[in-house]
C-alpha positions in Angstrom: 0.0 0.0 0.0 1.3 3.5 -0.8 2.2 5.7 2.1 0.5 8.9 1.0 -0.3 10.4 4.4 1.5 13.7 5.0 4.5 13.7 7.3 3.5 14.7 10.8 4.3 18.2 11.7 4.7 19.6 15.2 1.2 19.9 16.8 1.4 21.7 20.1 -2.0 23.4 20.2 -5.6 22.7 19.0 -5.1 25.5 16.5 -2.1 23.6 15.0 -4.2 20.4 14.8 -7.1 22.2 13.0 -4.7 23.8 10.6 -3.1 20.5 9.8 -6.5 19.0 9.1 -7.4 21.8 6.7 -8.9 24.4 9.1 -12.0 22.3 9.5 -14.6 23.2 12.2 -13.7 22.0 15.6 -16.9 20.1 16.1 -15.9 17.6 13.4 -12.8 16.4 15.4 -13.5 13.5 17.7 -11.6 13.6 21.0 -12.0 9.9 21.8 -9.6 8.2 21.1 -7.3 11.2 21.7 -6.2 12.9 18.5 -3.1 11.1 17.1 -4.1 7.7 18.6 -7.0 6.6 16.5 -6.8 3.6 14.1 -8.8 2.0 11.4 -10.5 -0.2 14.1 -11.9 3.0 15.7 -13.3 4.1 12.3 -15.1 0.7 12.1 -16.3 0.7 15.7 -17.8 4.3 15.6 -19.7 3.4 12.4 -21.0 0.2 14.0 -21.9 1.6 17.4 -23.0 5.2 16.6 -23.8 5.1 12.9 -21.3 7.9 12.3 -18.9 8.1 9.5 -15.4 9.3 10.3 -12.3 9.6 8.2 -8.9 8.8 9.7 -6.3 11.5 9.2 -2.9 11.5 11.0 -4.4 9.4 13.8 -7.4 11.7 14.2 -11.0 10.8 13.6 -12.7 13.5 11.5 -16.5 13.3 11.2 -17.8 13.4 7.7 -20.9 15.6 7.7 -23.4 15.4 4.8 -26.6 17.4 4.6 -29.8 16.3 2.9 -29.0 18.2 -0.3 -25.5 16.7 -0.6 -26.9 13.3 0.1 -29.5 13.6 -2.6 -26.9 14.6 -5.2 -24.6 11.8 -4.1 -27.4 9.2 -4.4 -28.4 10.6 -7.8 -24.9 10.4 -9.1 -24.5 6.9 -7.7 -27.6 5.7 -9.6 -26.5 7.3 -12.9 -23.0 6.0 -12.6 -24.3 2.5 -11.7 -26.6 2.5 -14.7 -23.5 3.0 -16.9 -21.2 0.7 -15.0 -23.3 -2.3 -14.2 -24.6 -3.3 -17.7 -21.0 -3.2 -19.0 -19.6 -5.0 -15.9 -16.9 -2.4 -15.5 -16.5 -2.6 -11.7 -18.1 -1.3 -8.5 -19.9 1.9 -7.6 -20.1 2.7 -3.9 -21.9 5.4 -1.9 -21.2 7.8 1.0 -20.4 5.0 3.5 -17.8 3.3 1.2 -14.8 3.7 3.4 -11.3 3.1 1.8 -7.8 3.0 3.3 -5.8 4.9 0.8 -2.5 4.5 2.8 -1.3 3.4 6.2 -3.3 5.5 8.8 -5.4 7.2 6.1 -9.1 6.5 5.6 -11.1 8.6 3.2 -14.8 8.2 2.3 -15.7 9.7 -1.1 -19.4 10.5 -1.4 -19.4 8.3 -4.5 -16.6 6.1 -5.9 -16.0 3.8 -8.8 -13.5 1.0 -8.7 -12.7 -1.0 -11.8 -12.4 -4.7 -11.6 -8.8 -4.5 -12.6 -8.0 -2.8 -9.3 -9.4 -5.6 -7.2 -7.1 -8.6 -6.5 -8.4 -11.5 -8.5 -11.3 -9.3 -9.7 -13.1 -10.2 -6.5 -15.4 -8.1 -4.4 -13.5 -6.7 -1.3 -14.5 -8.4 1.9 -12.8 -6.0 4.4 -15.1 -3.3 5.9 -12.3 -0.8 5.1 -10.5 -2.2 2.1 -6.9 -1.1 1.2 -8.0 0.4 -2.0 -7.9 3.6 -4.1 -10.8 4.1 -6.5 -10.5 5.1 -10.2 -13.0 7.9 -9.6 -13.7 9.7 -6.4 -16.6 12.2 -6.1 -16.9 14.7 -3.3 -20.2 16.7 -2.9 -19.1 19.8 -1.1 -20.9 20.8 2.1 -20.7 24.1 4.0 -18.2 22.6 6.6 -15.7 21.6 3.9 -12.9 24.1 3.7 -10.7 24.8 0.7 -7.7 23.7 2.6 -9.4 20.4 3.6 -10.4 19.7 0.0 -6.9 20.6 -1.3 -5.4 18.0 1.0 -7.9 15.4 0.0 -7.1 16.0 -3.6 -3.4 15.5 -3.1 -4.0 12.3 -1.2 -6.4 10.9 -3.8 -3.9 11.3 -6.7 -0.9 10.2 -4.6 -2.9 7.0 -3.9 -3.5 6.4 -7.6 -7.0 7.9 -8.1 -7.3 8.8 -11.8 -10.3 11.2 -11.8 -11.9 13.4 -9.1 -15.1 15.4 -9.2 -15.9 18.2 -6.7 -19.6 18.8 -6.9 -20.7 22.2 -5.5 -24.5 22.5 -5.0 -24.2 26.2 -4.1 -22.5 27.4 -7.3 -24.0 24.5 -9.3 -20.7 23.6 -10.8 -18.5 20.5 -11.0 -14.7 20.8 -10.9 -13.1 18.0 -12.8 -9.6 17.0 -11.8 -7.4 14.7 -13.9 -4.4 15.5 -11.7 -3.7 17.6 -8.6 -2.9 20.6 -10.8 -5.1 19.8 -13.8 -8.7 20.9 -13.5 -11.7 22.3 -15.4 -14.8 23.9 -13.9 -18.0 22.9 -15.6 -21.1 25.1 -15.3 -24.7 24.0 -15.1 -25.1 24.5 -18.8 -22.3 21.9 -19.6 -22.1 18.1 -19.7 -20.0 16.0 -17.4 -18.2 13.0 -19.0 -16.3 10.1 -17.6 -13.1 10.5 -19.5 -10.5 9.0 -19.1 -12.0 6.5 -16.6 -15.5 5.9 -17.9 -15.6 6.5 -21.7 -19.1 7.0 -23.0 -20.5 8.2 -19.7 -22.2 11.6 -20.0 -24.5 13.6 -17.7 -26.1 17.0 -18.3 -25.4 19.1 -15.2 -28.6 20.9 -15.9 -30.4 17.6 -15.3 -28.4 17.0 -12.1 -28.9 20.4 -10.5 -32.5 20.9 -11.7 -33.6 18.4 -9.1 -32.8 20.9 -6.4 -35.5 23.2 -7.8 -38.4 20.8 -7.4 
């Protein structure tokens, strides 16, 4: 497994910790286990006992918060992607509780993800609750608690782990930023069409159709 987690820097204050995590809101940081001591097992246990999703970053549990609007868009995208992937038997589409260990001590949870069969050992469905796996496509539907710094860090981690395509969906601006590399991006407006190149050739989705659902 690649080791893509950032090298630990000196963390002497809570402000240092929040800055390292991307200046996220304090209420998203779990204090038990103490920051710096959490493990993948803690991610699994909190989801099982409290039905809360937490990412693991530098030994810190960071709650993933998703509002109704963000959840709706993620489910819509999951369905549309699944309709493209499943008939062609291209791989697996997972939703907002599809936890993945991108590197040692690093668990991320894309709102939607696609993993091609070629990435799965023996082309078998992963059995672990948090598989050691990087998706081909990672989709993040931005919520108000997501900071620019947090998302920039996620972007670096995704591509360092081997992700080939990342979509940042912003319900407030009704845009999708398409990343084919950490420094290669294009912003699509509501009037444009989202395609799956280079990961899912032939996939296309009108962003007008996606965001129009929010006006019902």
